[in-house]
C-alpha positions in Angstrom: 37.1 115.7 110.8 37.5 112.5 109.0 39.5 112.3 105.9 37.6 112.3 102.6 37.0 113.8 99.2 36.4 117.6 99.1 32.6 117.3 98.5 32.4 115.3 101.8 33.5 118.3 103.7 30.1 119.9 103.1 28.7 117.1 105.3 31.4 116.6 108.0 31.5 120.3 108.6 28.3 120.0 110.5 29.6 117.3 113.0 32.0 117.0 115.9 33.6 113.6 116.3 34.3 111.9 119.6 36.8 109.0 119.9 35.2 105.6 120.7 35.1 104.1 124.1 36.4 100.6 124.2 35.3 98.0 123.1 33.6 100.1 120.5 35.6 100.9 117.4 33.6 103.6 115.7 33.7 107.3 116.6 30.6 109.1 117.5 29.4 111.9 115.3 27.5 114.7 117.0 25.4 117.1 114.8 26.4 120.8 115.6 23.0 121.9 114.4 20.6 119.8 116.6 22.9 117.7 118.9 21.8 114.3 117.4 24.4 111.6 117.4 25.2 108.3 115.7 28.1 105.9 115.0 30.4 107.4 112.5 31.2 104.3 110.3 31.0 106.4 107.1 29.7 109.7 106.0 26.4 108.1 104.7 25.0 108.2 108.2 25.8 111.8 108.7 24.5 112.6 105.3 21.2 110.8 105.9 20.9 112.6 109.3 21.1 115.9 107.7 18.7 115.1 104.9 16.1 113.2 106.9 16.4 113.7 110.6 18.0 117.0 111.5 15.2 119.6 112.0 17.6 122.6 111.7 19.6 121.6 108.7 17.0 122.7 106.1 16.7 126.0 107.8 20.5 126.5 107.8 20.8 125.4 104.1 18.1 127.7 103.0 19.5 130.7 104.9 23.0 129.9 103.8 22.0 129.6 100.2 19.9 132.8 100.2 22.6 134.8 102.0 25.3 133.6 99.6 23.3 134.2 96.4 22.4 137.7 97.7 26.0 138.6 98.3 27.2 137.2 95.0 24.4 139.1 93.2 25.2 142.3 94.9 28.9 142.1 94.0 28.7 140.7 90.5 25.5 142.1 88.8 26.1 144.6 86.0 23.7 146.7 84.2 22.3 145.2 81.0 21.1 147.4 78.1 19.0 144.8 76.3 18.1 141.2 75.7 20.9 140.7 73.1 23.6 141.9 75.4 22.3 139.7 78.3 22.4 136.6 76.2 25.9 137.4 75.0 27.1 137.8 78.6 25.4 134.6 79.7 26.9 132.8 76.8 30.4 134.1 77.5 30.0 133.2 81.2 29.1 129.7 80.3 32.1 129.4 77.9 34.5 130.8 80.5 33.2 128.6 83.4 33.2 125.4 81.4 36.6 126.1 79.5 35.1 125.5 76.1 37.1 126.5 73.0 36.1 129.5 71.1 35.1 127.4 68.0 33.0 124.9 69.9 29.8 126.0 68.4 30.9 126.9 64.9 29.9 123.5 63.5 26.9 123.6 61.2 24.9 121.3 63.6 25.2 123.7 66.5 24.4 126.7 64.1 21.2 125.0 63.1 20.3 124.2 66.7 20.7 127.7 67.9 18.8 128.9 64.9 15.7 127.1 66.1 15.7 129.4 69.1 16.5 132.5 67.0 20.0 132.9 68.5 23.4 133.4 66.9 26.4 132.6 69.1 29.1 135.4 69.2 32.1 134.9 67.1 35.4 133.9 68.5 36.8 137.4 68.0 33.8 138.9 69.9 34.3 136.5 72.7 38.1 137.2 73.0 37.6 140.9 72.7 35.4 142.0 75.6 32.9 139.3 76.6 35.4 136.9 78.3 36.9 139.7 80.2 33.5 140.7 81.5 32.9 137.0 82.5 36.2 136.8 84.2 35.5 140.0 86.3 32.2 138.6 87.4 33.8 135.3 88.6 36.8 137.2 90.1 34.3 139.4 92.2 32.4 136.5 93.5 35.6 134.6 94.5 37.1 137.7 96.0 33.9 138.0 98.1 34.2 134.5 99.4 37.9 134.8 100.2 37.2 138.1 102.1 34.3 136.6 104.0 36.5 133.7 105.3 37.9 134.3 108.7 41.0 132.2 107.8 42.6 130.9 104.7 44.7 127.9 104.0 47.1 128.4 101.1 48.7 125.7 98.8 51.8 126.6 96.8 53.7 124.2 94.5 55.8 124.3 91.4 55.1 122.4 88.2 55.6 122.4 84.4 53.2 123.7 81.9 52.5 122.2 78.4 55.5 124.2 77.1 57.9 122.7 79.6 58.3 125.9 81.5 58.4 125.9 85.3 55.4 127.6 86.9 54.3 128.5 90.5 50.7 127.5 91.3 48.7 128.9 94.2 45.3 127.8 95.6 43.3 129.0 98.6 40.8 127.1 100.9 38.3 129.0 103.0 37.1 128.0 106.5 34.0 126.6 104.7 36.3 124.2 102.9 35.6 125.9 99.5 38.7 125.6 97.3 39.8 128.1 94.6 42.6 127.9 92.2 44.0 131.4 92.3 46.7 131.7 89.7 49.9 130.3 88.2 52.9 132.4 87.4 55.9 131.7 85.2 59.1 133.1 86.8 62.0 134.5 85.0 64.4 131.8 83.7 66.8 130.6 86.3 64.8 132.4 89.1 62.9 129.7 90.8 64.9 129.4 94.0 63.7 129.6 97.6 64.1 133.4 97.6 62.1 133.9 94.5 59.4 131.4 95.5 59.0 133.0 99.0 58.8 136.5 97.6 56.2 135.5 95.0 54.2 133.5 97.4 54.0 136.3 99.9 53.1 138.8 97.2 50.3 136.5 96.1 49.2 136.0 99.7 48.9 139.7 100.2 46.7 140.0 97.1 44.4 137.3 98.3 44.1 138.6 101.9 44.0 142.4 100.9 47.5 142.6 102.6 46.1 141.0 105.8 48.5 138.1 106.3 47.1 137.3 109.7 44.3 135.5 107.9 46.7 132.9 106.6 46.4 130.0 109.1 48.1 127.2 107.2 50.4 126.9 104.2 50.8 123.6 102.3 53.7 122.8 100.0 55.5 119.8 98.8 58.7 118.6 100.5 61.4 119.2 97.9 64.6 121.0 99.0 63.6 124.3 97.5 60.2 124.3 99.3 61.9 123.4 102.6 64.2 126.4 102.2 61.1 128.5 101.5 59.6 127.5 104.7 62.7 129.1 106.5 62.0 132.3 104.5 58.5 132.3 105.9 59.8 131.8 109.4 62.0 134.8 109.0 59.0 137.0 108.0 57.4 138.5 111.0 53.9 138.6 109.5 54.0 134.9 108.8 55.5 133.6 112.2 52.0 132.4 113.2 51.5 130.3 110.0 51.6 126.5 110.4 53.5 124.8 107.5 52.0 121.5 106.3 54.3 119.4 104.2 52.6 117.4 101.5 54.6 114.4 100.6 52.3 113.1 97.8 55.1 113.2 95.3 57.2 110.8 97.3 54.1 108.6 97.6 53.8 108.6 93.8 57.5 107.5 93.5 56.9 104.6 95.9 53.9 103.5 93.9 55.9 103.8 90.7 58.7 101.7 92.1 56.1 99.1 93.3 54.6 98.8 89.9 58.0 97.8 88.6 57.9 94.6 90.7 57.0 91.6 88.4 54.1 90.2 90.4 52.5 93.7 91.1 53.2 94.8 87.5 51.3 91.6 86.2 48.3 92.2 88.5 48.2 95.9 87.5 48.4 95.0 83.8 45.6 92.4 84.1 43.5 95.0 86.0 43.7 97.4 83.0 
């Protein structure tokens, strides 16, 4: 699979790539759905093939979308007692998904706008009391369904600092369909962010994601700091994780290299002019 942005994976997942035969330089992309092939110079050709030429892609897309929507509806639908409650739940779901502040629609202009439709948004206290919890449970159920349906999972664990300056542990999961979900962040106890604590917390989180089936974890990505390297050894000592492939991510070192390069006078001047 060629490298690219995450949205590109929805295209490249449908192709197998064959190395070029000299003197050709471009790989051959072969469609898994219909067997069609072309030169893989960029994903544009693969994308156009799926959209305009592949006779089986539309069938696959329709079946996949219908199956996914059916599963999500079955696992997330909740009984609604009336139109007002349905609107409140839809409003809370939209607020939660988009990360809007509770006071986003308290401005007079928004109040007048909603009044035109005969609707009054719920108050911040109403949102924070029960509505957002309901919205969270719906999204959690849908994500849990996708994680459980994935045959394998790739996990990403790193440590960072939140807006309060406290160290936190972040965990994300990637399904075998290349869907990526940010699972959670946890603030450990002060002074307890060593390899032992990181490994214990990471394994605990992985068990929660996989319903205690760690055999689903195929790959684990972390950065390459000393603490993370020590955590790898803890994983190797855990029988249930001996099959897991550890993928070091050296992005932070690359950031430091770029930072140092930008200090060089000639590069600094070009970068400044570009801004």
